N, C-alpha and C positions, 0 to 999 in steps of 0.2 A: 456583639460581633466578635468578641474574643474567642468564641468557640470555633471560628473559622481561621484563626491565626495559629499556624503550627508551633509557634514559639510560646504560645500562651498555655498556662496550666489548665485552662478551660477547654482546650482544643478537643474536639470529638471527631475523630477521623471519618466515621461513618456519615457525618453530616457535612463533610468537606466536599464540595462539588468535584474537585479533581480526583478524589479517591474513587468516586463512582465512575467517572470517565475512565480512569485507569483500569478498573475492574471490568467494565464493559469491553474495552479494547482488548484486554487480556483474554477474556472468554471468546470474543470474536476471533482473535488470532489463533487460539488453540483449535477452535471448531473448523476454521477455514483450512488450517494445516492438515487436520485429520481428514477433511473431505477431499482435499486436493492431492494428497500423497498417493492414493491408489491410481490416479491418472498421470502421475509423474510431473505435477506442477507445484510451484511455490506461489506465494501470494503476489510478489511483484510480477511474475510472468503471467499469472491469471489476470491481474489488473491491466497489464499491457495488452493482452489479447482482448479483454473486454472493451477497453478504450478504442482499440483499432476496429473492432466489430461495430461499435456504436458510432464512431466518428469517421470511419474510413481513414483516408490518408491524414497523418498527423506528424508534426515535427517531433524530434526527440524531446525537446524542451516542453512541448505541449503534453506529451505522454507522461513525462516526469512530473509535471504539475498535477495532472489529474490522477496519476497513480500514487502520488505521495511517496515518491521514490527518488533517490539521488540520480542525477543525470548520468553518472558513470554506470550505475546499475542498469538503468533503462537501455543505455547504449549497448552494454554487454548482452542483455536479453534480446534486443532487436537483432544484433549481429548473429547471435546464436540461432535465432529463429530464421534469419535469412539463409544461413548455411544449411538449415534443415528444409529449406524450400517453403516455409510457412508464410513468409512475407517477402515483398520485393521493395527496393527503395527507388524513389524517383527524385532526382536532384537533391533538394534539401528536405523532402518529406519521405516518410516511410509508408 
């Protein structure tokens, strides 16, 4: 098990589960950014749109949870989308 301990001289980064996760996330992020840039979107905005499309009305905190984004980021995104006429808010839901 010492090969999985970063402090061990036997540590092998390629066999460390979090190394693989970090690489997959990095590749995913780069590919998503490349695909979204031509349409003027970023990943948090795309996730917000995707969640609203899938779930319909959602609270800011629900969007934040499912988008894996900070509540303040989601709030800014939703208010920007509201000003662009893309979404409308209803009491405590978007």
